[in-house]
Backbone bond lengths (Angstrom), bond angles and torsions (degrees), N, CA, C in turn:
res aa  C-N    CA-C-N  psi(-1)  N-CA   C-N-CA  omega(-1)  CA-C   N-CA-C  phi
1 M - - - 1.454 - - 1.522 106.10 -
2 K 1.288 114.68 142.62 1.477 123.69 176.33 1.488 115.40 -92.50
3 Y 1.275 115.07 144.02 1.530 119.62 179.11 1.565 108.68 -135.25
4 L 1.331 110.73 147.30 1.423 118.50 171.46 1.560 111.35 -102.97
5 L 1.309 117.56 123.66 1.476 124.94 -175.44 1.521 100.28 -108.50
6 M 1.300 116.64 122.42 1.529 124.24 -178.59 1.465 114.11 -118.30
7 I 1.333 117.03 136.24 1.486 125.30 173.54 1.441 108.12 -112.68
8 Y 1.394 120.15 131.60 1.466 122.69 -178.17 1.613 105.47 -111.17
9 G 1.306 111.66 158.15 1.497 113.27 176.89 1.516 108.86 179.01
10 N 1.287 118.64 -162.98 1.461 123.51 177.92 1.537 105.72 -162.32
11 Q 1.285 115.11 166.70 1.542 120.76 -177.14 1.474 107.97 -60.15
12 E 1.416 117.45 -45.24 1.439 122.11 179.70 1.511 115.19 -50.83
13 K 1.356 112.43 -42.76 1.456 117.77 -176.42 1.532 110.35 -66.84
14 W 1.452 114.61 -43.08 1.454 120.14 -177.49 1.525 108.34 -67.53
15 D 1.287 119.58 -37.07 1.393 124.48 -178.15 1.542 111.82 -64.05
16 A 1.337 117.60 -22.48 1.426 124.14 -175.32 1.506 109.44 -77.16
17 F 1.258 119.74 -23.42 1.464 125.71 175.73 1.541 111.74 -68.38
18 P 1.271 119.09 125.73 1.493 117.77 176.99 1.507 112.47 -61.11
19 A 1.432 118.78 140.27 1.348 122.20 -174.75 1.520 112.80 -59.14
20 E 1.370 118.84 -28.71 1.448 117.63 179.05 1.530 114.70 -73.90
21 E 1.368 117.91 -8.45 1.442 124.48 178.56 1.603 111.45 -84.87
22 W 1.235 117.13 -26.76 1.442 127.13 -171.25 1.599 108.66 -54.73
23 P 1.392 119.18 -53.42 1.445 116.60 -177.17 1.531 114.59 -56.37
24 A 1.301 117.84 -37.27 1.519 121.99 -179.45 1.438 109.48 -71.37
25 M 1.407 117.51 -36.23 1.465 121.42 -178.46 1.528 108.84 -66.55
26 I 1.393 116.16 -42.12 1.415 121.56 -176.81 1.492 107.35 -70.38
27 A 1.268 122.56 -38.36 1.456 123.36 177.48 1.539 112.28 -63.99
28 Q 1.277 117.83 -39.46 1.466 117.87 175.10 1.538 110.14 -65.18
29 Q 1.322 119.83 -43.84 1.353 117.61 177.19 1.564 117.55 -61.08
30 D 1.330 112.05 -41.46 1.444 123.15 172.24 1.543 114.67 -54.45
31 A 1.330 113.37 -43.22 1.494 118.14 176.97 1.498 113.38 -69.77
32 F 1.316 115.18 -36.32 1.525 122.29 171.68 1.517 107.15 -56.98
33 N 1.312 117.90 -57.22 1.491 124.86 -176.28 1.491 110.65 -53.61
34 K 1.334 120.12 -46.93 1.435 124.75 -176.43 1.515 111.87 -69.16
35 E 1.376 115.45 -38.35 1.442 116.92 -178.14 1.574 112.31 -62.91
36 Y 1.381 111.61 -44.80 1.516 115.65 -179.85 1.413 117.88 -82.47
37 R 1.408 119.45 -16.12 1.374 123.49 166.23 1.550 112.94 -67.59
38 A 1.324 112.07 -39.30 1.462 119.70 177.67 1.532 113.48 -63.65
39 T 1.261 112.77 -36.63 1.543 115.07 179.22 1.512 112.78 -82.52
40 G 1.343 117.43 -2.45 1.511 125.67 -179.36 1.549 111.67 71.03
41 E 1.400 118.90 12.67 1.462 122.70 175.91 1.636 113.49 -87.34
42 L 1.252 112.85 -19.77 1.518 116.01 179.58 1.518 104.64 -101.60
43 L 1.232 121.01 107.74 1.434 126.77 178.79 1.558 115.04 -82.75
44 G 1.432 114.35 -29.93 1.376 120.80 -178.81 1.500 111.87 -170.81
45 A 1.341 117.86 147.50 1.460 122.32 177.57 1.539 107.02 -134.74
46 Y 1.221 115.34 126.64 1.441 119.99 -169.57 1.631 112.97 -132.53
47 G 1.237 116.22 114.05 1.607 119.17 172.59 1.391 111.04 -89.97
48 L 1.261 118.99 131.67 1.442 126.26 -179.07 1.523 114.79 -93.12
49 A 1.384 115.10 151.45 1.424 112.06 178.40 1.478 110.72 -76.00
50 D 1.421 115.03 171.28 1.504 118.17 -176.68 1.580 105.19 -62.27
51 A 1.330 106.88 157.19 1.485 121.39 -176.50 1.561 111.81 -54.26
52 A 1.336 116.49 -29.31 1.480 122.18 -179.18 1.439 111.08 -65.73
53 A 1.416 120.32 -22.83 1.443 120.59 -177.76 1.591 108.11 -92.65
54 A 1.330 118.87 -5.68 1.435 116.56 -178.13 1.490 113.53 -75.75
55 K 1.370 119.41 158.35 1.457 124.67 175.23 1.569 108.84 -121.16
56 L 1.247 117.65 149.62 1.468 124.41 178.34 1.547 102.60 -111.98
57 V 1.366 119.55 124.86 1.307 125.56 178.29 1.559 111.51 -114.44
58 R 1.343 115.42 131.77 1.393 117.75 175.86 1.548 105.55 -135.22
59 R 1.364 116.19 164.78 1.414 120.89 175.02 1.404 105.75 -117.53
60 E 1.394 114.86 113.23 1.475 124.53 -178.99 1.548 111.12 -111.68
61 G 1.328 111.59 110.54 1.504 110.66 -178.36 1.451 114.95 63.73
62 G 1.375 114.69 27.71 1.457 120.51 173.62 1.573 111.65 88.25
63 A 1.291 119.39 -11.41 1.429 124.39 175.72 1.516 110.85 -101.15
64 P 1.366 117.78 139.92 1.459 119.34 177.22 1.532 110.04 -70.88
65 A 1.345 111.91 142.31 1.447 118.03 174.82 1.613 105.51 -127.83
66 V 1.280 112.47 125.52 1.476 119.80 -172.32 1.566 107.52 -118.89
67 T 1.398 116.94 124.26 1.433 120.55 176.06 1.464 106.60 -122.38
68 D 1.388 114.98 164.68 1.431 119.11 176.85 1.500 113.04 -78.54
69 G 1.323 117.01 153.27 1.444 122.40 175.46 1.607 113.28 74.87
70 P 1.297 110.53 155.84 1.486 117.70 176.64 1.524 109.75 -81.74
71 Y 1.273 116.31 164.56 1.397 126.37 171.31 1.492 108.50 -81.57
72 L 1.352 115.49 97.43 1.438 120.70 -173.77 1.522 110.52 -122.45
73 E 1.397 117.29 128.73 1.456 121.40 174.72 1.496 107.39 -111.09
74 T 1.343 118.56 3.58 1.455 121.06 175.19 1.512 112.72 -125.51
75 K 1.262 115.30 167.21 1.550 122.38 -179.36 1.498 108.81 -69.58
76 E 1.252 117.37 -34.92 1.432 123.03 -172.96 1.543 110.23 -104.34
77 Y 1.354 116.84 154.57 1.402 128.11 -178.28 1.484 115.90 -136.82
78 M 1.344 123.79 156.84 1.401 119.71 169.34 1.560 113.43 -51.49
79 A 1.242 116.81 127.52 1.450 119.75 -178.60 1.459 111.30 -115.17
80 S 1.316 121.01 -27.35 1.501 122.47 174.71 1.492 107.07 -150.78
81 F 1.316 114.09 158.33 1.399 115.03 170.60 1.499 110.24 -147.81
82 Y 1.321 119.13 158.87 1.400 125.49 -172.34 1.460 111.07 -138.04
83 L 1.295 122.64 131.02 1.405 134.28 -177.88 1.547 110.02 -93.13
84 L 1.362 122.56 112.10 1.420 124.78 -178.08 1.485 106.93 -113.24
85 D 1.364 114.32 152.88 1.444 123.14 172.42 1.516 106.07 -131.66
86 C 1.270 116.52 102.83 1.508 123.06 -175.26 1.508 114.20 -122.83
87 E 1.325 117.08 157.68 1.432 121.22 -174.59 1.547 107.24 -76.86
88 S 1.309 121.58 -18.00 1.492 119.87 178.76 1.541 107.22 -162.16
89 E 1.316 112.15 164.29 1.459 123.34 176.85 1.560 110.29 -58.74
90 E 1.259 113.36 -41.26 1.476 118.60 -179.20 1.614 110.57 -59.14
91 R 1.371 115.25 -42.56 1.403 116.99 176.76 1.600 111.28 -67.63
92 A 1.304 115.86 -37.93 1.499 115.97 178.95 1.502 107.66 -64.28
93 L 1.300 121.52 -35.44 1.473 120.72 -177.40 1.500 107.93 -72.30
94 Q 1.368 119.23 -37.00 1.468 119.45 170.86 1.493 115.89 -55.11
95 I 1.353 116.77 -40.74 1.392 117.67 -179.55 1.515 113.90 -73.58
96 A 1.328 114.52 -36.31 1.474 122.06 177.01 1.463 109.59 -62.23
97 A 1.342 119.99 -41.50 1.468 124.23 178.12 1.563 112.54 -63.24
98 R 1.335 117.64 -24.68 1.429 123.79 -178.92 1.545 111.18 -89.27
99 M 1.357 119.16 -10.69 1.514 122.92 -179.56 1.542 103.60 -61.07
100 P 1.312 113.86 127.55 1.528 117.59 -179.18 1.512 110.71 -55.48
101 A 1.201 122.99 -34.29 1.468 126.86 -179.49 1.569 111.07 -61.19
102 A 1.288 115.41 -29.30 1.478 121.38 -175.00 1.564 109.69 -67.47
103 A 1.295 115.73 -18.04 1.497 118.72 179.96 1.543 107.85 -77.98
104 V 1.195 116.35 -15.38 1.600 123.85 -174.29 1.538 109.11 -108.18
105 E 1.372 116.62 -55.03 1.376 122.71 -174.80 1.548 107.52 -134.71
106 P 1.424 116.70 160.29 1.448 117.16 170.87 1.492 112.28 -68.72
107 V 1.431 114.36 146.31 1.385 118.37 171.82 1.575 104.90 -114.91
108 E 1.313 115.01 162.67 1.423 120.48 -173.66 1.591 107.70 -111.46
109 L 1.277 113.68 143.43 1.420 122.09 -178.85 1.570 106.75 -127.27
110 W 1.301 115.01 119.89 1.558 123.85 -175.87 1.495 104.50 -121.62
111 P 1.372 113.90 131.53 1.448 118.72 167.10 1.525 110.09 -71.15
112 I 1.322 117.57 140.83 1.365 117.41 172.88 1.580 109.90 -100.69
113 L 1.414 110.49 120.93 1.481 114.64 -173.43 1.457 115.38 -89.36
114 H 1.335 118.24 -22.52 1.449 119.37 -178.84 1.562 106.77 -136.84
115 D 1.347 117.21 133.82 1.389 124.23 -179.68 1.529 109.17 -119.20
116 A 1.287 112.10 99.46 1.521 114.22 -174.36 1.486 111.29 -76.24
117 S 1.390 119.76 -17.09 1.417 121.70 179.98 1.548 110.64 -68.52
118 T 1.291 117.54 -17.68 1.453 117.74 177.80 1.527 110.78 -80.69
119 D 1.386 116.66 -12.48 1.469 122.09 -177.82 1.489 112.28 -92.49
120 L 1.413 114.70 -4.42 1.561 119.94 -175.46 1.433 108.25 -84.94
C-alpha cells in the first residue's frame, strides 16, 4: 500500500532555526532518506519551493488563468512530501514517527487509494 507523508511549514518557521543547526538537521533527514530507500519503502522524497514561487491554475471559460501563489487560508503550507510503499499502515506510521520533522511538528500520513501510474 502506498502512503503520502507530508511536512508543513513556512519560511518564518525555517528562519527561526539557528543557521548552525541546519547541517545537523539536513544530515538527519539524509540518513532517514537513505535508510528507507535501502528498504525499498521510500519511493521518493520531494522538497517544495517557498509558497511565493507557487502558481494557481484555473480554467475560466475554457481558457487557463494563472496567478501567483497558492490558494492558502493558513499560515503554513505543504513544504515536503514523501511517497512510501509499505506492507501495512502500522509500518507506514512507524516510518512517519521516525521522520526527523516529527520531533518538532506533526507530519501527516495519507493512504493513497488510487495509483494512476500503474495504469500507464
